[in-house]
C-alpha positions in Angstrom: 38.6 -23.2 -9.9 41.5 -23.0 -12.8 38.4 -22.9 -15.5 36.3 -20.3 -13.2 39.4 -17.9 -12.9 39.7 -18.6 -16.4 36.3 -17.3 -16.8 36.7 -14.3 -14.7 39.7 -13.4 -16.3 37.7 -13.2 -19.9 34.9 -11.3 -18.3 37.0 -8.5 -16.6 39.8 -8.6 -18.9 38.7 -5.0 -20.7 38.8 -3.4 -17.1 42.0 -4.5 -16.3 44.3 -4.3 -18.7 45.6 -1.2 -19.9 45.2 0.8 -16.7 48.8 0.7 -15.0 47.8 -2.0 -12.3 50.7 -3.4 -10.1 51.3 -6.7 -10.3 49.6 -7.4 -6.4 46.9 -5.7 -7.5 45.9 -7.6 -10.0 46.8 -11.0 -8.2 45.2 -10.2 -5.1 41.9 -9.3 -7.0 42.3 -13.2 -8.4 43.1 -14.7 -5.0 39.8 -12.7 -4.0 37.8 -13.8 -6.9 39.3 -17.8 -6.0 37.8 -17.8 -2.9 34.2 -16.4 -4.1 34.3 -19.2 -6.4 34.7 -21.7 -3.8 30.9 -22.3 -3.8 30.8 -22.8 -7.1 33.6 -25.2 -7.4 33.4 -27.4 -4.5 30.2 -29.3 -5.3 31.5 -29.3 -9.1 34.6 -30.8 -8.0 32.8 -33.2 -5.1 30.7 -34.6 -7.8 33.5 -35.0 -10.4 35.7 -36.5 -8.3 33.1 -38.9 -7.0 32.4 -39.9 -10.3 36.1 -40.2 -11.9 37.2 -42.1 -8.5 34.4 -44.8 -8.5 34.1 -44.8 -12.4 37.9 -46.2 -12.1 37.3 -48.6 -9.3 34.3 -50.1 -12.0 36.5 -49.5 -14.8 39.5 -51.9 -13.5 36.8 -54.5 -11.8 37.9 -53.3 -8.3 34.3 -53.0 -7.2 33.8 -56.5 -8.1 36.3 -57.8 -6.3 35.0 -55.6 -3.3 31.1 -57.3 -3.5 33.2 -60.8 -4.4 34.3 -60.5 -0.8 30.7 -59.9 0.7 31.2 -55.6 0.8 28.2 -54.2 0.0 28.4 -50.8 -2.4 26.8 -48.9 0.8 30.0 -49.7 3.0 32.1 -49.5 0.3 30.9 -45.7 -0.1 30.6 -45.2 3.6 34.2 -43.9 4.1 34.3 -41.4 1.1 30.5 -40.4 2.6 32.3 -39.5 6.3 35.3 -37.3 4.4 32.9 -35.8 2.4 30.4 -35.0 5.4 33.9 -33.4 7.2 34.3 -31.4 4.2 30.8 -30.3 4.7 31.3 -29.1 7.6 34.7 -27.1 7.1 32.7 -25.7 4.1 29.6 -24.4 5.9 32.3 -22.7 8.5 33.8 -21.4 5.2 30.6 -20.1 4.0 29.4 -18.5 7.3 32.9 -16.5 8.1 35.5 -16.4 4.8 32.8 -16.1 2.1 31.6 -12.7 3.6 34.9 -11.1 4.0 36.1 -12.7 0.5 33.1 -11.1 -0.7 33.7 -7.8 0.6 37.2 -7.9 -0.6 36.1 -8.9 -4.3 33.4 -6.6 -4.8 35.5 -3.5 -3.4 38.5 -4.0 -5.5 36.9 -4.9 -8.4 35.0 -1.8 -8.2 37.6 0.5 -7.9 39.2 -1.3 -10.4 36.8 -0.9 -13.0 36.2 2.8 -12.3 40.0 3.4 -12.6 40.6 5.0 -15.9 43.0 4.2 -18.7 46.6 4.3 -17.3 47.4 5.5 -21.4 46.9 9.0 -20.5 49.1 10.2 -23.7 47.9 8.1 -26.8 50.1 9.0 -29.7 48.5 11.6 -32.4 45.9 12.9 -30.1 45.3 15.7 -28.2 44.6 14.1 -25.0 42.4 15.9 -22.4 43.1 13.9 -19.5 44.3 16.5 -17.1 41.4 19.3 -16.5 44.4 22.0 -16.8 46.1 20.7 -19.8 45.9 19.4 -23.7 49.0 17.6 -24.6 49.5 15.6 -27.8 52.4 13.5 -28.4 53.4 12.3 -32.4 55.1 9.3 -30.9 56.5 7.0 -28.0 58.5 4.9 -27.6 58.3 1.2 -26.9 59.1 1.5 -23.2 56.1 4.1 -22.7 58.2 6.8 -21.4 60.3 8.3 -24.2 58.1 10.8 -25.8 58.9 12.7 -29.4 57.5 15.9 -30.8 55.4 16.7 -27.5 52.9 20.1 -27.5 51.8 21.0 -24.0 48.9 23.3 -23.8 48.2 25.1 -20.7 45.3 26.6 -19.4 45.0 29.9 -17.6 44.9 29.1 -13.9 43.7 32.3 -11.7 46.5 35.0 -12.5 48.9 32.4 -14.3 48.3 33.2 -18.1 48.1 30.7 -20.5 51.3 29.2 -21.9 52.4 26.3 -25.0 55.3 24.5 -24.6 56.9 22.3 -27.8 59.7 20.0 -27.4 61.2 17.8 -29.4 61.4 14.7 -27.0 60.6 14.0 -23.5 60.2 11.3 -20.8 57.3 11.0 -18.4 56.9 8.8 -15.3 55.2 8.8 -11.7 56.2 10.3 -8.6 57.6 8.0 -6.0 53.9 8.2 -4.4 51.9 7.6 -7.1 50.1 11.5 -7.0 52.0 12.9 -10.0 52.6 12.5 -13.4 56.0 14.2 -14.3 56.9 15.1 -18.1 60.3 16.2 -18.5 61.0 17.8 -21.9 63.9 18.8 -23.6 65.2 21.3 -26.6 61.4 22.8 -26.8 60.2 26.2 -26.8 57.8 28.2 -24.4 55.2 30.6 -25.8 53.4 32.7 -23.8 51.1 36.0 -23.7 50.7 38.3 -20.5 49.0 41.3 -20.4 51.2 44.6 -20.3 51.0 47.3 -17.7 48.8 49.7 -19.0 48.0 53.7 -18.0 44.6 55.2 -17.4 45.3 56.8 -20.8 45.4 53.6 -22.2 42.8 51.4 -20.8 43.1 48.3 -23.8 47.0 47.9 -23.5 48.6 45.4 -25.6 49.8 42.2 -24.9 53.4 41.0 -24.6 54.4 38.0 -26.4 57.4 36.3 -24.8 59.5 33.3 -26.4 62.1 31.6 -24.7 64.3 28.3 -25.4 64.8 25.5 -23.0 67.2 22.9 -23.1 65.3 21.2 -20.3 61.9 21.8 -18.2 59.8 19.9 -16.1 55.7 19.9 -15.9 53.8 18.1 -12.7 50.4 17.1 -13.4 48.2 16.2 -10.7 47.2 12.4 -11.0 44.2 13.5 -8.7 41.1 10.9 -10.3 43.2 9.4 -12.5 45.6 7.3 -10.1 44.5 3.9 -8.4 42.6 4.5 -5.0 40.7 2.5 -3.0 37.0 3.0 -1.7 36.2 2.2 1.8 35.0 -1.2 2.6 32.1 -0.1 4.6 30.1 1.1 1.6 29.8 -2.1 0.4 29.1 -3.7 3.6 25.7 -3.6 3.6 24.8 -5.7 0.9 23.5 -9.6 2.1 26.4 -11.4 0.4 28.7 -9.4 2.9 27.0 -10.8 6.2 27.4 -13.3 8.2 24.7 -14.9 10.0 24.8 -13.1 13.0 24.4 -9.8 10.8 21.9 -11.1 8.9 19.8 -12.3 11.8 20.6 -8.4 13.5 19.5 -7.2 10.3 16.3 -9.5 9.7 15.3 -8.8 13.8 15.6 -5.3 13.0 14.0 -5.2 10.0 11.1 -7.3 11.6 10.7 -4.4 14.1 10.7 -1.8 11.1 8.0 -3.2 9.4 5.5 -3.7 12.9 6.2 -0.2 13.8 5.4 1.7 10.5 2.0 -0.7 10.2 0.6 0.5 13.8 1.9 4.1 12.8 -0.8 3.8 9.0 -3.8 3.8 11.3 -3.2 7.0 13.0 -1.9 9.0 9.8 -5.0 7.9 8.5 -8.0 8.8 10.9 -7.2 12.0 10.7 -8.6 12.2 7.4 -11.5 10.2 8.0 -14.8 12.1 9.4 -17.2 10.1 11.5 -20.9 10.5 12.1 -23.1 9.7 15.1 -25.8 7.0 14.3 -29.2 7.5 15.4 -30.1 5.0 18.2 -32.4 2.5 17.7 -36.0 3.8 18.3 -38.5 2.2 20.4 -41.4 2.2 17.6 -39.2 0.3 15.6 -37.5 -3.4 15.6 -35.1 -2.6 13.5 -32.6 0.5 12.7 -34.0 3.2 11.2 -32.8 4.6 7.8 -30.2 6.5 7.9 -28.6 8.7 5.3 -25.0 9.3 5.5 -24.1 11.5 2.4 -24.2 14.9 2.4 -25.7 15.5 -0.9 -28.8 15.2 0.1 -28.1 18.8 1.5 -27.6 22.5 0.0 -27.7 23.6 -4.0 -25.5 22.4 -6.9 -22.5 25.2 -5.8 -22.5 23.5 -2.3 -22.7 20.2 -3.7 -19.6 20.6 -5.8 -17.7 22.0 -2.9 -18.6 19.0 -1.2 -17.5 16.8 -4.3 -14.1 18.9 -4.8 -13.4 19.3 -0.9 -13.7 14.7 -0.6 -11.3 14.6 -3.9 -8.7 16.9 -2.4 -8.9 14.8 0.4 -9.0 11.4 -1.0 -5.6 12.0 -3.1 -4.5 13.3 0.4 -4.8 10.0 1.8 -3.9 8.2 -1.4 -0.2 10.3 -1.4 0.7 9.3 1.8 -0.5 5.9 1.8 1.6 5.6 -1.4 5.0 6.9 0.0 4.7 4.6 3.0 3.3 1.4 1.0 6.7 1.8 -1.0 8.5 2.0 2.3 6.8 -0.9 3.6 7.4 -3.1 0.3 10.9 -2.1 -0.1 11.0 -3.5 4.0 9.2 -7.0 3.3 11.7 -7.6 0.4 14.7 -6.6 2.4 14.2 -9.3 5.2 13.1 -11.5 2.3 16.6 -11.5 0.4 17.9 -11.7 3.9 16.2 -14.7 5.1 17.0 -15.9 1.3 20.7 -15.3 2.3 20.5 -16.7 5.7 19.1 -20.2 4.4 22.4 -19.9 1.8 24.9 -20.4 4.4 23.6 -23.7 5.0 23.2 -25.0 0.9 26.6 -25.2 0.0 27.8 -28.0 3.2 24.0 -29.6 1.9 25.2 -29.4 -1.9 28.3 -31.2 -1.6 26.5 -34.4 0.1 23.5 -34.1 -2.0 26.2 -34.3 -5.3 28.6 -37.1 -3.3 25.5 -38.9 -3.8 24.8 -39.1 -7.3 28.6 -39.2 -8.2 29.1 -42.3 -6.8 26.3 -44.5 -7.5 26.8 -42.7 -11.0 30.3 -44.0 -11.1 29.7 -47.2 -10.1 27.0 -47.8 -12.8 29.0 -46.3 -16.1 32.1 -47.6 -14.9 34.4 -45.4 -16.9 36.9 -43.3 -14.8 39.5 -40.4 -16.4 38.3 -37.4 -18.0 35.6 -38.4 -20.8 32.3 -39.5 -19.5 32.6 -38.5 -16.3 33.3 -35.0 -17.1 30.2 -35.0 -19.5 27.8 -36.6 -16.7 28.7 -34.5 -13.7 28.3 -30.7 -16.1 25.2 -31.9 -17.0 24.0 -32.8 -13.2 25.7 -29.6 -12.4 23.9 -27.0 -14.6 20.8 -28.5 -13.6 21.7 -28.4 -10.2 23.2 -24.7 -10.6 20.2 -23.7 -12.7 17.5 -24.5 -10.0 19.7 -23.5 -7.7 19.9 -19.8 -9.5 15.9 -19.7 -10.3 15.2 -20.8 -6.6 17.5 -18.3 -5.0 16.4 -14.8 -7.8 12.7 -16.0 -6.8 13.1 -16.2 -3.3 14.9 -12.8 -2.9 12.6 -11.1 -5.4 9.5 -12.0 -2.9 7.8 -14.8 -5.8 8.9 -17.5 -4.0 9.4 -18.2 -0.3 12.8 -17.8 1.3 13.0 -21.0 2.7 11.6 -22.9 -0.1 13.7 -20.9 -2.8 16.9 -21.5 -1.2 16.4 -25.0 -0.6 14.8 -26.4 -3.9 18.2 -27.0 -5.8 18.2 -29.7 -2.8 15.1 -31.1 -3.2 15.0 -31.2 -6.8 18.7 -33.5 -6.3 18.3 -35.4 -3.9 15.7 -38.1 -4.6 17.9 -38.2 -8.1 20.8 -39.3 -5.8 18.8 -41.9 -3.8 17.5 -43.6 -6.7 20.7 -43.6 -8.1 21.8 -44.8 -5.1 19.7 -47.8 -4.7 20.0 -48.7 -8.8 24.0 -49.2 -7.9 23.7 -51.4 -4.7 21.3 -53.4 -6.7 23.3 -53.6 -9.4 20.9 -52.0 -11.9 22.3 -51.6 -15.4 21.0 -48.1 -15.9 22.9 -47.3 -18.9 22.5 -50.6 -20.9 20.5 -49.7 -24.1 20.2 -53.3 -25.0 17.4 -53.2 -21.9 15.6 -50.3 -23.2 15.7 -51.7 -26.6 14.0 -54.9 -25.4 12.0 -53.1 -23.2 10.4 -51.3 -25.8 10.4 -54.4 -28.6 8.2 -56.1 -25.7 5.5 -52.9 -25.7 5.5 -52.8 -29.2 5.0 -56.2 -29.4 1.8 -56.1 -27.4 0.4 -53.3 -28.6 0.6 -55.1 -32.2 -1.2 -58.6 -30.7 -3.7 -56.4 -28.6 -4.5 -55.1 -32.2 -4.7 -58.2 -33.9 
């Protein structure tokens, strides 16, 4: 979990740093990220811990003592298998109830965090346009980030309020208690403004009045709307399949299935209006077969009429094509959504089953390699988990895209690794030296010797 959490931080560090988030916002985001990482961390931890446990037992010759007491490896593994099954049942309920809520909280908060603009509203030596009605320049900022030096503030004209420029030697900025405004307090400065004079009917273009006054202190309140951290309604994200539990997915699939059926039944009446029907001649008494009948209208009329026939036919063909294209795209979208929902429904079960399948690999692998600790077990567990994760990702993506059935795509990783686990369990139960390189060397030497004898 720690490694996956560090991966999350490195991935989104640029979206979180320098935006003025409170510490509890970062902590909440990391909590939800940890909950979503359970689907990856739990199977890997089961695999690694089982290899380390039984590898340590083999390294300390405790498995030899167990077998010498007449206890088989299968019986020695059975208690831990019961523990893993209990853990898998808990993982199933977590995947169905807690994981969708964690995904909803995580992605909604992460979306708002990534949309948040930088908290560095007033960088040094730059004319900042972060606020719509103001342009502000700060020559220098102290380390606290609030004390300012050499401030120039230009306020644009709004309605009847004229524009003005304020220059101050120093100042301070801070947020209001409700986090809605940025308050800038200026000290020892000058304000410049120009306002139109009260002209007369004889002077339609009066002169501007220039005003300058000095101040010891002044305060400007800048609206942080669009700049302060705001939360989006979580209901906008609830339509994604990872945010649904099994009941919601079943309801969605039932509703989508009805929509597909109703769309299919509505296609024929819409197209039927463009189809022209002709009456076929009745069977003649003088012939044993139907008379040859020409349905085409091209046999009648002059060239102008035939051209009109072709133009009308092409127009109707285009109308049918456009109509069916729109409805076909809608039908494809419904079918794709149904497949994705079905694949996500199957994924609810794969987390718990993958824990059992990876335990069947880890326990016998630890008994075979007879190495504990964080050395070789980590290498082997990472290799097997990478194979499992790559196959799982490819299968689920293919299931969502429709190139593979949802059932097979969701379960293909389990189908691939389960025979490997059963094979390793058989080898461990029969005390097979699976990783003894001397055995493989002798095997290939025997094959080479037989090949040389056959040539001789």
